[in-house]
C-alpha positions, -999 to +999 in steps of 0.1 A: -636-344-331-614-375-327-589-359-348-591-328-326-560-317-307-544-286-289-513-290-307-530-282-340-544-248-321-511-241-306-491-246-339-519-220-353-515-196-327-476-197-326-476-191-367-499-161-362-477-143-330-446-150-357-461-131-384-482-107-366-458-088-343-489-069-332-498-102-309-460-106-297-451-096-259-427-068-255-432-050-291-444-015-303-463-026-329-502-025-317-532-011-326-549+020-308-584+012-324-598-021-322-609-016-360-573-014-371-567-044-350-595-067-368-583-055-400-546-066-394-557-098-382-582-105-415-556-094-440-531-119-422-557-149-422-567-141-459-532-140-472-524-171-449-554-193-468-552-179-502-517-166-513-489-179-492-481-211-506-475-243-483-451-268-489-468-296-468-497-293-490-483-284-521-509-254-522-527-228-502-552-241-476-580-227-499-570-249-527-566-277-499-602-273-486-614-267-524-628-235-521-603-224-549-588-238-577-556-214-583-529-196-564-539-159-557-514-130-561-516-103-533-530-080-561-560-105-561-561-105-522-561-064-524-592-065-552-610-090-534-611-065-502-625-036-525 
């Protein structure tokens, strides 16, 4: 908890709002069903953590955490959800 900071949380919230138009104010992109919204949020975080390359850590967050050894493709992500 000594390393916890609200700036980290705000950065995650900002990134999520930028990448998911559903979470921005004054937008037409919204979910009529809670189930669709939950699926969109889950897909965003799975893509962010397993597929998207982050220059600051030279890989994905899953690789940095030791949960995965290589980069995933979008096809791998779709296959994992099936």
